[in-house]
N, C-alpha and C positions, 0 to 999 in steps of 0.2 A: 704697248705697241698699238699704233693706230691700225684699224682694220676696215676693209671693205667687207662688211659682214655678208657671208653667204646666206641665201634665202632658205630658211628651214620651212618645210611644209606646215608644221604646227608648233606653236609657241604657247606655253602656259605661264602666266604670271600669278604668283601666290603672295598675297600681302595681308598685313594685319588690318589696316584701316582704309576707308575711302580717302583718297588723295595720295596714299603711299606710292602707288604706281605712277601717278602723274608727276609727283616731285622727283622721283628717282629715275624713271626710265621711259617716260611717255614719248620722248623723241625717238628712241630706239624702237619702241612698239609701233609708232606711226610709220616708221621707215619699213619695218617688217610687213605691215599691212599693205602699204603702198606697193611693195615689191611682190606681193602675192601670198604672204603667209596667212594662215588661219590662226587667230589668237583667241585664247580663253583667259579671262580673269577669274581667279578664285579669291573671293573676298571673304576673309575669315571672320572678321567682326563687321558690324554695320556702324561702328563708331558711336555707340549709343551713350557714351559718357564724355565724348570729346567736345565739351563746350563749357564756357563760364556762365552761361545763362541758367537761371533757376526757374524760368517759367515754362520749361519744356520737360516732359517726361522722357525717360530713356526710349520708349517706343516711338514717341513723336520725333525725337532726334534721329533715331534709326531710319524711320521712313523718309525723313528729309534727306539724310545723307545717302541713302540708297538711290533716291531720285537724282541727286547730284551726280552720283557715280554712273548711273545709266546715261545721263546726258554727256558726261565726260567721255565715256566709251563711244558714244555716238560720234562725237567730234574727232575721236582718234580712229574710228573705223573698227574698233574691237567687236568681233562678231558674237562672242558668247560671254556671259557673266553668270557665275554661280555664287550665291550668297549663302555662306554656311551659318551665319547669324549666331555665332558664338559670343559670349559676353565680353564686351570691351573691358580691357584691363585685367581679365581673369584667365588668359590663355596660359596653359602649362604644356610642356612637351611630353605628354603621356601617350600611351598606346591608343587610347580612344581617339585623340586628335590625329595621330598618325594615320589611323585607318581612314579617316575622312579625306585626307590628302591622297593617300594611296588609291582610294576609290576613284577620285577625279583623274589621277594620272592614268590608271588602267582604262578608264572610260574614254578619255580624250586622246591618249597616246601621243604626247608631245615629243618633239625632237629636242627642244630646249625648254628648260624650266628656269624662270627668273624669280629670285626671291631676295629677302633681306640677308645680309651677311651677319650671322650671329656671333662671329669671332672677332669683330672689330672692338678694340679696346674702348671702354667707356660708352658702349651702346646702351643708353640709359632706359629706353622703354622696354619693359618686360615682354610686352606683346611682340615687339619686333624680334627680340631674341628667341622667343618661343616659336614663332612662325618660321624663322630661318632654320633653327636646328631641327624642327619637326619635318620641314620640307626636305632638308638634306637627308634625314633618316628615312623618309618615305621614298625618295628617289633611289637611294643606295643603302642597303640592299633590298629593302622591303618590296617595292613595286615590281622588281624584276624576278623574284623567286616565288614559285607557286605555292610553297607551303606556308607562306605568310598569308593570313586571312583567307583560308581555303573556301570560306563561304562565297567569296567573290567568284570563284570558278563555277559554283552552282548557279550564280546569277549571269554567267556568260562573260564575266570580266576576266580577260586573260592577262597574265603577267606582261610587263612592258619594260624595256630598257631605254631609259632616257639617254640621249647622246651627250648632252652638255648641261651643266649647271652654271648659271650666270648670277653672281652675287653682287648686288648693288650696295653702295655705302661702304665698300671695302677699304681697309687701311692701305692695302697695297694692290690696287687694280692692275691688271695686265692687258686689258683690251679696252680700247677707246673707240667709241662709235661717233662718227661725224653726223651731227644732227642739224647741220646748217639749213637743210631743206625742210626740216620738220619742227624746228623750234617754235614757230608760230602756232602750230597745232598743239604743242605741249603747253604753251601759255594759255591758249583758248580752252584746253581741257581743264587746266587748273582754275580758270575763271568760273567754271561750272560749279566749283565747290564754294559757293557763296557763304555757307555756314562757317567755313574755315578761313577764307581769305578776305571776306568782306567786300568792300568796293575795289580792293586790289589796285589802288592808285599807283603804287611803285612795284607791283608784281613783275611786270614784264622786264624791267631793268634788273631786278634782283635775280631773276631766272637767267637772263642773258649774261650777267656778270659771273654767276657761278659756272655756267656752261663755257664761258671764255676761259676762266681759270682752269677748268679741267682740260680744255683743248690746247692750252698754250704750249705745254711741253711736247705735244705731238704735232705742233704746227697746224692745228685745226681751228677754224673760227669758233665753233661751238661743239661741245662733246658731252657725252655721258660715259661713265667709266664703270667697269665691272671686273671682278675676279672670276675667271672662267676655269671650270674644272671639267676636263673631258673624261667621259665615262665609258662610252660604248666602244667595244673592241671588235 
């Protein structure tokens, strides 16, 4: 269903690698920012293995990709970035990882959390699956119930109920966001990721073609698609 998204006060995006937000949902994020939402990006890895180059160390690549992500967020208007700096390619959905996500949820207190859909068939990257399932488990029930990670209470971090989970890359999306007014921002944010897209000669057309495909069934010029799970009662 095509939606005119309501404006949530706070939106958190949790992704595995620099550029995951931009490819998946940057048009929607830019639209939220434009309409008045406060947005935080939780960047789980800094993409320290994401290259075919052999002349860079993981630390050098991570520094490069973090700088690219900061610039992309500047172009989108994203106000907050948290780099968890976990090892690229080594994420597992364990309790220690979940605590890190819960901590950010309780600190920022988002209305909507956007993340990878870990249930999509043939989702090949293990980091994408790990971030998606860990974030879902963090949102429900862990972040909302006080007996999970009681040390957070001692630090002043109160439980928090997220209203909605938005999963990108879903096999069966049910919400389509019109990004016609923000697709140029999406493209410019992706251009910031030079280590990943290079000179990006055909980037704009590839992004527009994919957004047209997603929007076609909903009679939208350009769209991003999500599976939305409503949680707050």
